[in-house]
N, C-alpha and C positions, 0 to 999 in steps of 0.2 A: 250835350247840354249847352245852352248858352252861356258865354263867358265874355268878359272884356280883356282876358289875358291876351298880351300883345304878341305872343308866339303864333306864327301862321297855323291855321287849322290843320294842315297836312302834318306839320311838325308835331303839334299837340296829339294828333291821332296816332302817329308812329310811336311817340314816346309812351303814351298810355298803354298801347298794345305791347311794348316791350316790358313795362313795368308791371303788367298784370301777372305773368309768370313768377316775377321776383316776389310779389305779394303772396302768390300762392305758396311758394317755397318758404317764405317766412312763417306763414301759417303752419306749414307741415313741420318746419324745424321746431317751432314753439311746441307743438303737440308731441314731437319726438323726445324733446328734453323733459317734458312733463311725464311722459310714458316711463322714460328712464328714472326720473325722479321718484315715481311711486313704487317702482319694482326693483331697484338696485338692492342687492344683499352683499354682504362681505364684511371683512375686517375694517375697511375703510369707509364703511357705510356712510357715517355722518358727513364726512368731507365731500363725497361723490354727491350725496343727496343735496347738499347745499349748493355745489357746483352746478348740478342739473337745474336746480331751481333758479339760480341767478341767470343761467342761459335762457330759460323760459321767460323770465321778466325782460330780459334784454330784447329777446325776439318779439315780445308784444309791443315794445317801443318801435322796433323796425316795422312791424305790420302797420302801426298807426302813421308813421312817417310816409311810407310808401302809399298807403291807401289815400292819405290826404293829398299827395302830389298828383295822384290820378284824378281826383276830384277837382283839384285847382286847374288841372289842364281841360277841364270841361267834359269829363267822361265819367261813366258809372264805374263805381269800385265794385268788383266781384269778390266779395270777401267770404262767401259761405264755405263751410267745410267741404261740400260737394263740389264746387267749382275749383277749390284748392286741389282736390284729389284729381281732377281731371287735368290740371295745369302743371302740377309739380313735376320736376325732373329729378328730385332727390331720390337717393336709394330707399327702398321700402324698409321701414323699421320692423324687423320680425317680432312678432308677439311672443312672449314667453322668455325674453331675456331677462335674467336676474343677476348674472355675475357682474362685478365691477367692469372687468376688462371687456366683456362683451358689449356692454353699454357704452363704454368709452370708445371702443373701436367703431361702433355703429354711429355714434355722435360725430366722431372725427371724419368718417366718410361723408356724412350729411353736410357738416360744416365746410369741407373741402369743395364739394360740388356746388354748394351755395355761393361760396366766395368766387368760384370760377364764373358763375353765371352773373353776379353782381358786377364783377369786373367787366363782362362783355357789355352789359347795359350802361355801366359808367362811361365806357369808351363811346358808345353809341349817343349817349346824352351829350357828351362833349362835341361829338361830330355834328349833332343837330343844333348845337347852340343853346342848350338849356343848362346854365351853370347851377340852377337851383337843384334840379334833379341830380346833377353830377355831385353836388355837395351832399345831398341825402345819401347818394349811393357810396360816396366816400366814407361817410359816417357809418353806415351799415357795414361795408366791407372791413373798415377798421376794427369794428366791434367783433365781427365774426371771426376774423383772423386772429384777434386776440384770444378769443374763447377756443379757437383751434389750437392755439399754442398751449393754453391752459390744460385742454383735454389730452393733448399728446404728451404733455409734461407728466401726466398721471400714469400714461402708458410706459414710461420709462425708456 
């Protein structure tokens, strides 16, 4: 797409391509958090239910930040569930999980993988000279690592 963004076209193209899987994973993480939110059972139900919903809401914010940066770079944002399923590298969330511990373990795995990937693209955005994408990815990584800490704290 045409844009007057001052970054060179090849840099914008490379950044958009690197951000697209992060968008897919944020969508996947948002859905995984909601899956856990809907199905968790156990003595700590209310606290876990609330924690998973907070993660879902935060992931929605990350989706918007990353998608808008892709668009700002002059590229189409591919934010459908089908495209997210093709691009995500997060561990598959097994259907049927209801125990608090199983849901927490699965979300911890997903958050860990997600932050590893956001850190990779953060480094790439710095190398390519895009402090805006780097700032967005810093915010996303900071939030994801915070929620990884929260989830792991519940695991004991």
